[in-house]
BAKE-907496 format. One record per residue (C-alpha): x, y, z. Coordinates in steps of 0.2 Angstrom, whole numbers, plus 5000, padded with zeros to 4 digits. Layout:
N
X_Y_Z
...
# end
This chain:
531
5028_5794_4936
5045_5791_4944
5046_5798_4961
5064_5793_4966
5081_5796_4960
5091_5780_4961
5107_5790_4966
5099_5795_4982
5089_5779_4985
5101_5771_4998
5101_5754_4991
5108_5745_4976
5100_5738_4960
5104_5720_4966
5091_5722_4980
5076_5726_4969
5076_5709_4960
5072_5700_4976
5061_5712_4982
5050_5711_4967
5048_5693_4968
5031_5694_4976
5034_5678_4987
5025_5678_5004
5037_5680_5019
5034_5682_5038
5032_5700_5044
5048_5700_5054
5057_5694_5038
5049_5708_5028
5054_5722_5040
5071_5715_5040
5072_5716_5020
5065_5734_5021
5078_5740_5034
5092_5731_5023
5085_5741_5008
5087_5758_5019
5069_5760_5022
5064_5766_5039
5046_5760_5038
5038_5744_5044
5027_5733_5033
5012_5737_5044
5014_5755_5038
5015_5752_5020
4997_5754_5015
4998_5771_5024
5014_5775_5014
5004_5770_4997
4990_5781_5002
5002_5796_5004
5011_5792_4988
4994_5792_4979
4989_5809_4986
5006_5816_4982
5003_5811_4964
4987_5819_4964
4993_5835_4971
5007_5835_4959
4995_5832_4943
4984_5847_4949
5000_5858_4952
5010_5856_4937
5018_5873_4939
5027_5867_4955
5034_5851_4948
5051_5859_4942
5054_5867_4959
5050_5850_4967
5061_5841_4955
5076_5853_4959
5074_5851_4978
5071_5833_4979
5089_5829_4983
5087_5838_5000
5075_5825_5006
5080_5808_5012
5069_5795_5004
5075_5781_5015
5062_5786_5028
5047_5785_5015
5034_5791_5027
5043_5807_5032
5049_5810_5015
5032_5810_5007
5025_5821_5021
5039_5833_5017
5034_5833_4999
5016_5836_5003
5021_5850_5014
5028_5859_4999
5010_5860_4992
5003_5865_5008
4995_5848_5011
4993_5841_5028
5000_5824_5031
4988_5809_5033
4986_5802_5050
4992_5784_5052
4978_5772_5058
4982_5761_5072
4972_5745_5066
4982_5742_5050
4985_5723_5047
5001_5717_5042
5003_5715_5023
5008_5698_5017
5018_5703_5002
5033_5713_4999
5036_5722_4982
5042_5739_4986
5061_5742_4983
5073_5756_4981
5071_5755_4962
5052_5752_4961
5039_5764_4955
5031_5771_4970
5014_5774_4962
5014_5756_4956
5018_5751_4973
5003_5762_4981
4991_5755_4969
4998_5737_4971
4997_5739_4991
4980_5747_4991
4972_5734_4979
4981_5720_4989
4975_5727_5006
4957_5728_5000
4958_5710_4993
4967_5705_5010
4953_5713_5020
4939_5705_5010
4948_5688_5012
4950_5690_5031
4931_5695_5031
4927_5679_5021
4938_5669_5032
4930_5676_5048
4912_5673_5041
4917_5655_5036
4925_5652_5053
4909_5658_5061
4898_5647_5051
4909_5632_5054
4908_5635_5073
4889_5637_5072
4888_5620_5062
4900_5611_5074
4889_5617_5088
4874_5612_5080
4881_5595_5075
4886_5592_5094
4869_5597_5100
4861_5585_5086
4871_5570_5093
4866_5574_5110
4848_5576_5105
4848_5560_5096
4854_5551_5111
4841_5559_5122
4827_5555_5110
4833_5537_5109
4833_5535_5128
4816_5542_5128
4810_5529_5115
4818_5516_5126
4808_5522_5141
4792_5523_5130
4790_5542_5132
4785_5544_5115
4777_5562_5117
4794_5567_5123
4803_5559_5109
4791_5567_5096
4795_5584_5103
4813_5581_5102
4812_5576_5084
4804_5592_5080
4817_5602_5088
4830_5591_5079
4822_5595_5062
4824_5614_5066
4842_5611_5071
4845_5602_5056
4843_5617_5045
4859_5625_5053
4870_5611_5047
4874_5605_5030
4862_5591_5025
4873_5585_5010
4887_5578_5021
4895_5575_5038
4884_5574_5053
4869_5583_5044
4866_5568_5032
4868_5555_5045
4858_5564_5058
4844_5566_5045
4843_5547_5042
4842_5543_5061
4830_5557_5064
4819_5549_5050
4821_5532_5057
4816_5538_5075
4800_5546_5067
4795_5530_5058
4797_5520_5074
4786_5533_5084
4773_5532_5070
4775_5512_5069
4778_5512_5051
4796_5507_5051
4791_5489_5044
4784_5497_5028
4800_5507_5023
4810_5491_5017
4806_5493_4999
4803_5481_4986
4814_5466_4980
4818_5474_4963
4822_5492_4972
4834_5483_4984
4843_5474_4971
4846_5491_4962
4852_5499_4977
4863_5484_4981
4871_5486_4965
4874_5504_4967
4881_5501_4984
4893_5489_4975
4899_5502_4963
4900_5517_4975
4912_5509_4988
4925_5495_4990
4915_5485_5003
4906_5472_4993
4920_5471_4980
4931_5467_4995
4919_5454_5001
4918_5446_4984
4937_5446_4979
4942_5439_4997
4928_5425_4996
4933_5421_4978
4952_5420_4982
4948_5408_4997
4937_5397_4986
4949_5397_4972
4962_5390_4983
4951_5378_4991
4946_5370_4974
4964_5367_4969
4966_5350_4963
4947_5347_4961
4939_5343_4944
4921_5345_4949
4917_5360_4960
4900_5367_4967
4897_5385_4973
4881_5388_4984
4878_5406_4985
4866_5413_4999
4862_5429_4989
4865_5429_4971
4860_5447_4968
4864_5449_4949
4878_5437_4950
4891_5451_4953
4903_5440_4962
4905_5426_4950
4912_5432_4933
4929_5435_4942
4930_5417_4949
4924_5410_4932
4938_5419_4923
4951_5413_4937
4946_5395_4935
4947_5397_4916
4966_5401_4918
4970_5387_4931
4985_5377_4928
4980_5360_4921
4964_5366_4914
4947_5372_4922
4936_5361_4932
4917_5358_4929
4908_5372_4939
4891_5371_4946
4884_5386_4954
4867_5386_4964
4861_5404_4967
4849_5408_4981
4838_5423_4980
4820_5430_4983
4806_5426_4971
4803_5438_4957
4787_5449_4961
4783_5452_4943
4783_5433_4939
4799_5434_4929
4812_5420_4933
4827_5433_4937
4837_5419_4945
4837_5410_4928
4841_5426_4918
4856_5428_4929
4861_5410_4927
4860_5412_4908
4872_5427_4907
4884_5418_4918
4883_5402_4907
4887_5413_4891
4903_5420_4901
4908_5403_4905
4906_5396_4887
4916_5411_4881
4931_5405_4892
4929_5387_4888
4922_5381_4906
4909_5368_4908
4896_5376_4918
4878_5372_4926
4867_5384_4935
4852_5381_4947
4842_5395_4955
4833_5392_4971
4819_5405_4975
4817_5409_4994
4811_5424_5003
4821_5418_5019
4838_5408_5020
4829_5397_5034
4816_5391_5020
4830_5383_5011
4832_5364_5013
4848_5355_5008
4839_5344_4996
4835_5359_4985
4854_5362_4982
4857_5344_4975
4875_5343_4981
4884_5328_4975
4897_5320_4987
4909_5319_4972
4910_5339_4972
4921_5350_4981
4908_5361_4989
4909_5379_4993
4895_5388_5003
4896_5407_5001
4887_5420_5013
4889_5438_5010
4880_5449_5023
4867_5435_5025
4870_5425_5041
4865_5439_5053
4847_5438_5046
4844_5421_5054
4846_5429_5071
4829_5438_5069
4818_5424_5064
4803_5417_5074
4810_5412_5091
4795_5400_5094
4803_5389_5080
4819_5379_5082
4834_5391_5081
4836_5395_5063
4854_5398_5065
4858_5382_5072
4846_5373_5059
4856_5382_5044
4873_5379_5051
4868_5361_5055
4864_5356_5037
4879_5366_5031
4890_5356_5041
4882_5340_5036
4885_5345_5018
4903_5344_5023
4909_5359_5012
4927_5361_5007
4925_5379_5012
4912_5391_5020
4916_5410_5016
4907_5422_5028
4907_5441_5026
4898_5451_5040
4896_5470_5045
4910_5472_5059
4898_5479_5072
4885_5475_5085
4867_5480_5080
4859_5464_5089
4860_5471_5107
4844_5469_5117
4843_5487_5123
4837_5500_5111
4848_5513_5117
4864_5502_5115
4859_5497_5098
4856_5515_5093
4872_5521_5099
4882_5508_5091
4873_5510_5075
4875_5529_5075
4894_5527_5077
4895_5514_5063
4885_5522_5050
4893_5539_5053
4909_5531_5048
4902_5522_5034
4894_5538_5027
4910_5547_5030
4919_5534_5019
4906_5537_5005
4911_5555_5004
4926_5549_4995
4915_5542_4981
4916_5553_4965
4903_5544_4956
4885_5550_4955
4871_5543_4955
4880_5528_4963
4884_5538_4979
4866_5544_4982
4858_5527_4979
4872_5519_4990
4867_5531_5004
4849_5526_5001
4854_5508_5003
4862_5512_5020
4847_5522_5026
4836_5507_5024
4848_5497_5034
4847_5511_5047
4828_5511_5047
4828_5492_5050
4840_5493_5064
4831_5507_5072
4813_5505_5068
4810_5487_5068
4809_5473_5082
4806_5455_5082
4806_5445_5066
4804_5461_5056
4822_5467_5062
4833_5457_5050
4848_5468_5051
4855_5461_5067
4873_5463_5063
4887_5456_5076
4906_5458_5077
4918_5444_5071
4922_5439_5089
4904_5433_5091
4904_5424_5074
4919_5415_5079
4911_5408_5095
4895_5404_5085
4903_5394_5071
4916_5385_5082
4901_5379_5093
4891_5373_5077
4906_5362_5072
4917_5373_5061
4935_5378_5062
4944_5393_5054
4954_5393_5038
4967_5406_5037
4964_5418_5023
4981_5418_5014
4993_5431_5009
4985_5430_4991
4969_5436_4998
4977_5450_5008
4987_5456_4993
4971_5456_4981
4961_5465_4994
4975_5478_4996
4977_5480_4977
4958_5482_4976
4960_5498_4987
4972_5505_4974
4956_5507_4962
4949_5520_4974
4957_5537_4976
4953_5539_4995
4967_5535_5006
4956_5532_5022
4952_5514_5017
4964_5500_5025
4964_5482_5025
4969_5473_5042
4973_5454_5046
4967_5448_5062
4970_5429_5066
4968_5423_5049
4953_5434_5045
4953_5451_5035
4944_5466_5039
4941_5482_5028
4939_5499_5037
4939_5517_5036
4953_5527_5046
4957_5512_5058
4938_5508_5061
4934_5491_5054
4917_5490_5045
4917_5473_5037
4925_5457_5041
4928_5441_5030
4932_5424_5036
4934_5406_5030
4928_5390_5038
4929_5371_5037
4918_5358_5044
4925_5348_5058
4924_5329_5055
4912_5320_5066
4925_5310_5075
4933_5327_5081
4917_5334_5085
4913_5319_5096
4929_5321_5105
4926_5340_5108
4909_5336_5115
4915_5323_5127
4927_5335_5134
# end
């Protein structure tokens, strides 16, 4: 039903097309458009006008006898003032005007115009006001929930620190009470992401420490290998480690016809197919490749190391590389003796340690330092290169509270980066992998605590003191690491070069560091020692 006469609308048809666009505009701009169209009405009053138009239509439908009279008299009213115009029409039917509420919100859209059906406008504005009101209510509810979660998250962090301080002082009863309070507070945050997930891991770890069962949460060898594989698939950290080390090894092997890699942690052999394929494409032909893989003994009696070696041998055969494999089963790296590796002086040797050297820091202190012993025989083997990748954090501090605080910060960032993983169940299993690391850092002491991560600066000093000098990871390694990140949709990962070493981090927080080393000749070592 048309309630206007275009001859008396006070505006041209050209203005109606823009006013019908439905685009969102600021309130001041909408009021300006209304005024320009000849409407003496503010956008904040549009809903009330719509209600008046709907009431007018209802009255007119119920009073058909008066329509002709109304139509003949319409020209006497000035529709440029919509509110007074509708009130004037309603007075013809002895209907009181509607009061204008004072708390009406501004409407986001402007659709009314001089050549628009006012009934349609009324319906549109009423519907959109209801939708807007519902959206505002939902937004307010979301803001309240978010504020509550943020408040609960802040309180959780504070209580975690207080609980760790109580554990350090030996006040286990107080710590146990705080854990119960934190479990209750944990119900107020989202446990599937953010601080809720990380706090849950640390609460569990503190509980295990108080109960004295932390050492039993480490899991079986087969379970850990499965979790390692899913951690590899879910995020770029292990891929970064493997690709960076492989590039450095490939460059170190340049010009050598017989090469030997000693891998301190074979773990399904995930690292080596890429190197085998790269060696197969080497100008001048591939070398003879020997691979010695160290890993834990199989609990079920199977020779899993040999099975991995057979798979790698099949790959090498398919790309025409001469390949031999040797598996060395050892529960701990310090149990490996150099004679087990059967290194030949005619070979170019590469020693590869991915997240392994830090475990030597937690061995029995009554024995000779395992770290010094292992680094000593590595140096005596005179490797062409030793590649080292370690977590870029300090979880080997003597004070429990310091270690706990550092771990909470580090693993919060690590879990945050995992949120970018679209894969399931890889993501969930990768989180369990990290949870077991957290448990070992928080729960265990002495030789049972093997996750004793230390930052790159400490490894520099330690390796330099053991007779190694750094090798610069070249531009090829940096480019390859950067290309690797393009496989991941998240933009938070970043590769940085620091004094010839590479770090991979999440939003400027380095989480893993890769470096390469070369044994210093005995003559140079003697000169350094004399100085």
